LUMTI-541539 format. One line per 10 residues: number of its first residue (from 1); their letters; for each residue x, y, z of N, C-alpha, C. Coordinates in nm, 2 decimals, always signed. Each point is the difference from the previous one (the first is absolute). Layout:
# residues N
NUM = A = X,Y,Z,X,Y,Z,X,Y,Z | ...
//
This chain:
# residues 65
1 = LFEYDLQPLF = +3.67,-4.06,+4.57,-0.11,-0.03,+0.04,-0.08,+0.12,+0.07 | -0.14,-0.03,-0.02,-0.10,+0.09,+0.04,-0.04,-0.02,+0.14 | -0.06,+0.08,+0.09,-0.08,-0.03,+0.14,-0.05,-0.16,-0.02 | -0.12,+0.03,-0.12,-0.07,-0.13,+0.02,+0.06,-0.12,-0.02 | +0.10,+0.01,-0.08,+0.08,-0.11,-0.04,+0.05,-0.10,+0.14 | +0.03,+0.08,+0.07,+0.06,-0.05,+0.15,-0.13,-0.02,+0.12 | -0.13,+0.00,-0.04,-0.10,-0.04,+0.08,-0.04,-0.15,-0.02 | +0.00,-0.08,+0.10,-0.04,-0.15,-0.02,-0.11,-0.04,-0.10 | -0.01,-0.08,-0.03,-0.12,-0.06,-0.08,-0.07,-0.13,+0.05 | -0.11,+0.04,+0.06,-0.04,-0.10,+0.08,-0.08,-0.10,-0.07
11 = SSTISPYYRQ = -0.02,-0.03,-0.12,-0.08,-0.09,-0.07,+0.11,-0.11,-0.08 | +0.12,+0.05,+0.02,+0.07,-0.11,-0.09,-0.02,-0.15,+0.03 | +0.01,-0.07,-0.13,-0.04,-0.14,+0.05,+0.13,-0.06,+0.04 | +0.13,+0.05,+0.02,+0.10,-0.08,+0.08,+0.04,+0.08,+0.11 | -0.05,+0.12,+0.03,+0.04,+0.05,+0.13,+0.00,-0.09,+0.12 | +0.08,+0.02,+0.07,+0.09,+0.10,+0.05,+0.14,+0.02,-0.08 | -0.01,-0.08,-0.08,+0.15,-0.03,-0.04,+0.05,+0.09,-0.14 | -0.10,+0.04,-0.06,+0.02,+0.11,-0.10,-0.08,+0.13,+0.00 | +0.03,+0.10,+0.00,-0.10,+0.12,+0.00,+0.01,+0.02,-0.14 | -0.09,+0.01,-0.07,-0.01,+0.04,-0.14,-0.02,+0.14,-0.01
21 = SLFRSVLESG = -0.04,+0.09,+0.08,+0.02,+0.14,-0.06,+0.15,+0.02,+0.03 | +0.09,-0.06,+0.02,+0.11,+0.05,-0.01,+0.05,-0.02,-0.12 | -0.02,-0.06,-0.08,+0.02,-0.05,-0.14,-0.10,+0.07,-0.09 | -0.09,+0.05,+0.02,-0.11,+0.06,-0.06,+0.07,+0.06,-0.15 | +0.06,+0.10,+0.00,+0.04,+0.09,-0.08,+0.12,-0.09,-0.10 | +0.04,-0.08,+0.06,+0.12,-0.10,-0.09,-0.11,-0.10,-0.04 | -0.08,-0.06,+0.04,-0.10,-0.08,-0.08,-0.04,+0.03,-0.10 | -0.05,+0.15,+0.02,-0.10,+0.08,-0.11,+0.11,+0.02,-0.13 | +0.12,+0.00,+0.02,+0.07,+0.02,-0.09,+0.03,-0.08,-0.13 | -0.03,-0.12,+0.04,-0.01,-0.14,-0.08,+0.16,-0.07,-0.01
31 = ISEVRSDRDK = +0.10,+0.08,+0.09,+0.12,-0.08,+0.01,+0.05,-0.09,+0.10 | -0.12,-0.05,+0.05,+0.03,-0.08,+0.11,-0.11,-0.12,+0.02 | +0.01,-0.10,+0.07,-0.09,-0.12,+0.00,-0.01,-0.03,+0.15 | -0.12,-0.04,+0.05,-0.02,-0.05,+0.15,-0.07,-0.15,-0.05 | +0.02,-0.09,+0.06,-0.02,-0.14,+0.00,-0.04,-0.05,+0.15 | -0.10,-0.07,+0.03,-0.04,-0.04,+0.11,-0.10,-0.11,+0.02 | +0.06,-0.08,+0.07,-0.11,-0.14,+0.02,+0.01,-0.04,+0.13 | -0.03,-0.09,+0.06,-0.02,-0.06,+0.12,+0.13,+0.01,+0.10 | +0.09,-0.04,-0.07,+0.13,-0.02,+0.08,+0.09,+0.12,+0.02 | -0.01,+0.10,-0.13,+0.12,+0.09,-0.02,-0.06,+0.09,-0.09
41 = FTIMLDVKHF = +0.08,+0.13,+0.00,-0.03,+0.10,-0.11,+0.14,+0.04,-0.07 | -0.01,+0.06,-0.11,+0.13,+0.03,-0.06,-0.04,+0.13,-0.06 | +0.12,+0.10,+0.00,-0.06,+0.14,-0.06,+0.16,-0.01,-0.09 | -0.06,+0.03,-0.08,+0.14,+0.02,-0.13,-0.02,+0.14,-0.04 | +0.13,+0.09,+0.03,-0.02,+0.11,-0.04,+0.15,+0.04,-0.12 | -0.02,+0.11,-0.07,+0.13,+0.04,-0.11,+0.03,+0.11,+0.08 | +0.13,-0.06,+0.02,+0.10,+0.08,+0.09,+0.13,+0.02,-0.06 | +0.01,-0.01,-0.15,+0.13,+0.02,-0.09,+0.05,+0.16,+0.05 | -0.08,+0.09,+0.03,+0.06,+0.15,-0.01,+0.07,+0.01,+0.13 | -0.02,-0.09,+0.12,+0.08,+0.01,+0.10,+0.13,-0.07,+0.04
51 = APEDLSVKII = +0.08,+0.06,+0.05,+0.15,-0.09,+0.04,-0.05,-0.08,+0.11 | +0.07,-0.11,+0.00,-0.02,-0.12,+0.11,+0.02,+0.06,+0.14 | +0.06,+0.10,+0.02,+0.02,+0.05,+0.13,-0.12,+0.08,+0.05 | -0.08,+0.05,-0.09,-0.13,+0.05,-0.01,-0.11,-0.05,+0.04 | +0.02,-0.13,+0.01,-0.15,-0.13,+0.05,+0.05,-0.06,+0.12 | -0.13,+0.01,+0.06,+0.01,-0.11,+0.15,-0.13,-0.04,+0.01 | -0.02,-0.12,+0.05,-0.11,-0.08,+0.00,+0.01,-0.02,+0.15 | -0.12,+0.03,+0.10,+0.02,+0.00,+0.13,-0.13,-0.10,+0.06 | +0.02,-0.08,+0.08,-0.13,-0.07,+0.07,+0.01,+0.02,+0.13 | -0.11,+0.07,+0.03,+0.00,+0.04,+0.17,-0.14,-0.06,+0.05
61 = DDFVE = -0.01,-0.08,+0.06,-0.09,-0.08,+0.05,-0.08,-0.06,-0.10 | -0.15,+0.03,-0.05,-0.03,-0.05,-0.12,-0.04,+0.08,-0.09 | +0.08,+0.12,-0.03,+0.00,+0.07,-0.10,+0.16,+0.06,-0.08 | -0.04,-0.03,-0.15,+0.11,+0.03,-0.08,+0.04,+0.16,+0.00 | +0.07,+0.04,+0.01,+0.04,+0.15,-0.05,+0.11,+0.01,-0.07
//
C-alpha cells in the first residue's frame, strides 16, 4: 500500500462502511469486484495466492479492515 491508499475517501456512496481508497489498487487490477445496494455491499477478491492463515477480516465499529 501507498500512503494515498490509507487516506479516507470522503465521497464514497456507501461511506462510512467502505473506504474505496483502501481497495483502489486491487480494483484497478481487474481481479476483484465490488457490489453495493441500499442494504449491503459485497467485495469479492481473488485470494488464491494466500494461505487461509494469512487472511483475516475485522469489523471495528462501522469499518471493515
